[in-house]
C-alpha positions as CSV (number, residue, x, y, z in Angstrom):
1,M,-0.9,-12.3,-36.1
2,K,0.0,-15.2,-38.5
3,N,-3.0,-16.9,-37.0
4,A,-5.7,-14.3,-38.2
5,K,-3.9,-13.8,-41.4
6,L,-4.0,-17.6,-42.3
7,L,-7.6,-17.5,-40.7
8,I,-8.8,-14.8,-43.1
9,L,-6.7,-16.7,-45.6
10,L,-8.9,-20.0,-45.4
11,L,-12.4,-17.9,-45.7
12,F,-11.2,-16.7,-48.8
13,V,-10.4,-19.8,-49.9
14,F,-13.3,-21.3,-48.5
15,A,-15.3,-18.5,-50.3
16,F,-14.0,-18.9,-53.6
17,T,-14.5,-23.0,-53.6
18,S,-18.6,-23.0,-52.5
19,G,-19.4,-20.3,-54.9
20,A,-20.2,-18.1,-51.9
21,F,-18.3,-15.5,-52.5
22,A,-20.4,-12.5,-52.6
23,Q,-22.3,-13.7,-49.7
24,I,-19.5,-13.4,-47.5
25,K,-19.5,-9.9,-44.8
26,I,-15.5,-9.6,-43.6
27,G,-15.4,-6.3,-40.9
28,Y,-13.3,-5.1,-38.1
29,I,-12.4,-3.0,-35.3
30,D,-10.1,-1.4,-33.4
31,K,-10.9,-2.7,-30.4
32,E,-8.0,-0.9,-28.5
33,I,-9.5,2.5,-29.8
34,V,-13.5,1.6,-28.7
35,L,-11.7,0.7,-25.3
36,K,-10.0,4.1,-24.0
37,Q,-13.2,6.0,-25.9
38,M,-15.5,3.8,-23.3
39,P,-16.2,6.3,-20.5
40,E,-16.1,3.2,-18.1
41,Y,-12.0,2.8,-18.8
42,K,-11.1,6.3,-17.1
43,K,-12.4,4.5,-13.9
44,V,-10.8,1.5,-14.3
45,E,-7.1,3.1,-15.6
46,D,-7.7,5.1,-12.2
47,E,-8.2,2.3,-10.3
48,Y,-5.3,0.2,-12.2
49,K,-2.9,3.2,-11.6
50,A,-3.7,3.3,-7.8
51,F,-3.5,-0.7,-7.5
52,E,0.1,0.2,-9.4
53,K,1.3,2.7,-7.0
54,L,0.9,0.3,-3.8
55,Y,3.2,-1.9,-5.5
56,A,5.5,0.8,-6.9
57,D,6.9,2.4,-3.5
58,T,8.4,-0.8,-2.2
59,L,9.5,-1.3,-5.6
60,Q,12.0,1.3,-5.5
61,S,12.6,1.5,-1.8
62,R,13.8,-2.1,-2.2
63,K,16.3,-1.1,-5.4
64,A,17.3,1.7,-3.3
65,D,18.5,-0.4,-0.3
66,I,20.2,-2.7,-3.2
67,I,21.9,0.4,-4.6
68,T,23.1,1.3,-1.1
69,R,24.7,-1.6,-0.1
70,A,26.2,-2.1,-3.9
71,E,27.6,1.3,-2.8
72,Y,28.8,0.5,0.8
73,F,30.6,-2.8,-0.7
74,Q,32.3,-0.8,-3.4
75,K,33.7,1.6,-0.7
76,Q,34.7,-1.4,1.6
77,Y,36.0,-3.6,-1.2
78,E,38.0,-0.1,-3.1
79,E,39.3,0.3,1.1
80,V,40.5,-3.5,1.4
81,Q,42.4,-2.9,-1.6
82,G,43.8,0.1,-0.6
83,K,45.2,-1.4,2.6
84,I,46.6,-4.2,1.1
85,K,48.8,-1.9,-1.4
86,S,50.1,0.1,1.2
87,G,51.0,-2.6,3.5
88,E,48.5,-1.5,6.2
89,I,47.4,-5.3,5.9
90,K,50.4,-7.6,6.7
91,N,49.3,-10.8,7.3
92,E,47.4,-14.1,5.7
93,S,44.7,-14.1,8.6
94,E,43.9,-10.3,8.6
95,A,43.6,-10.4,4.4
96,K,41.1,-13.8,5.0
97,A,39.5,-11.6,7.5
98,Y,38.3,-8.5,4.9
99,E,37.6,-11.3,1.7
100,D,35.1,-12.9,4.4
101,S,33.7,-10.1,5.4
102,L,33.5,-9.0,1.5
103,S,32.0,-12.2,0.5
104,I,29.7,-11.9,3.3
105,M,28.5,-8.4,1.8
106,Q,28.3,-9.5,-1.9
107,D,26.0,-12.7,-1.0
108,D,23.8,-10.5,0.8
109,I,23.6,-8.4,-2.0
110,K,23.1,-11.1,-4.3
111,K,20.4,-12.4,-2.5
112,M,18.8,-8.8,-2.3
113,H,18.8,-8.5,-5.9
114,D,17.4,-12.5,-6.2
115,N,14.4,-11.6,-3.8
116,Y,13.6,-8.1,-5.5
117,N,13.3,-10.1,-9.0
118,A,11.3,-12.6,-7.4
119,Y,9.5,-9.7,-5.9
120,L,9.3,-7.9,-9.7
121,Q,8.1,-11.0,-10.8
122,K,5.4,-12.0,-8.1
123,V,4.5,-7.8,-8.6
124,Q,4.3,-7.9,-12.7
125,D,2.4,-11.2,-12.5
126,T,0.0,-9.5,-9.9
127,L,-0.9,-6.4,-12.1
128,Q,-1.2,-8.5,-15.1
129,E,-3.9,-10.0,-13.1
130,K,-5.4,-7.3,-11.8
131,Q,-5.3,-5.7,-15.4
132,S,-7.6,-8.5,-16.7
133,L,-9.7,-8.5,-13.8
134,L,-10.5,-4.7,-14.3
135,L,-10.4,-4.9,-18.4
136,K,-12.8,-8.0,-18.3
137,P,-16.9,-6.3,-17.8
138,L,-15.6,-4.1,-21.0
139,L,-14.0,-6.4,-23.1
140,D,-17.0,-8.5,-22.7
141,K,-19.5,-5.3,-23.6
142,I,-17.4,-4.8,-26.3
143,S,-17.7,-8.0,-27.6
144,K,-21.1,-7.9,-27.2
145,V,-22.0,-4.7,-28.8
146,T,-19.3,-6.4,-31.9
147,E,-21.5,-9.2,-32.5
148,D,-24.9,-6.5,-31.6
149,V,-23.7,-4.7,-34.8
150,A,-22.2,-7.8,-36.7
151,K,-25.7,-9.3,-36.8
152,E,-27.7,-6.0,-37.6
153,L,-25.1,-5.3,-40.5
154,K,-25.0,-8.9,-42.0
155,Y,-21.5,-9.5,-40.9
156,N,-20.6,-13.2,-41.0
157,F,-17.1,-12.3,-39.3
158,V,-15.8,-9.2,-37.5
159,F,-11.5,-8.8,-36.7
160,D,-9.8,-6.7,-34.3
161,K,-7.3,-4.6,-36.4
162,Q,-5.0,-5.2,-33.7
163,S,-4.7,-8.8,-33.4
164,G,-2.7,-10.0,-30.6
165,T,-2.6,-7.3,-28.4
166,L,-6.2,-7.8,-26.5
167,Q,-8.0,-11.3,-26.5
168,G,-7.2,-12.9,-30.2
169,S,-8.4,-11.5,-33.4
170,L,-12.2,-12.9,-34.2
171,L,-14.5,-11.2,-32.5
172,Y,-17.5,-12.6,-34.4
173,G,-18.4,-15.6,-36.3
174,D,-21.6,-16.5,-38.2
175,K,-21.8,-19.7,-36.5
176,E,-22.8,-21.2,-40.1
177,F,-19.2,-20.9,-40.8
178,D,-18.0,-22.9,-37.3
179,I,-16.4,-26.2,-38.5
180,T,-15.2,-26.9,-34.9
181,F,-16.8,-30.0,-34.1
182,K,-16.5,-31.4,-37.9
183,V,-13.1,-31.0,-37.1
184,L,-13.3,-33.1,-34.1
185,D,-15.4,-35.6,-35.9
186,K,-12.8,-36.2,-38.5
187,L,-10.0,-36.4,-35.5
188,K,-12.1,-39.6,-33.6
């Protein structure tokens, strides 16, 4: 968002200093609204949801396993504490055996939790990649049509109203205002 504001500010400064303010035409679109109104979007959304469901069931199952193990551990821990208080556990070696058993269960639960978190991160990354892959043709189409409309209506710059929510904020810029190579030349 800061980059978009800075770019707009620089455009206005450029316009005032070059005396070309009346010649610069700036527009914007809400790419997210356009995307969701596209006929192809429903198919992409359905495909993504089906793909997401493949992982959701596994995640839910793993989470349920962790909860079941944690509840069992809690029950065992309370039983051992009860046996210690009642005097049922009389010697150190017996107490140590229970303690070791509980420690192993606790380590197993921690490993399961760590594995779950690693798998969850992997799933999130995979879903993000899949979403990007599915949306790319639609976003490319929006960019192409935006460029066509901008040229037709003689806009110099077109920004995305929802800057940062999809892919960047400048959707179209008249090449006349591109100073990339001038900046590169200055850096050399």
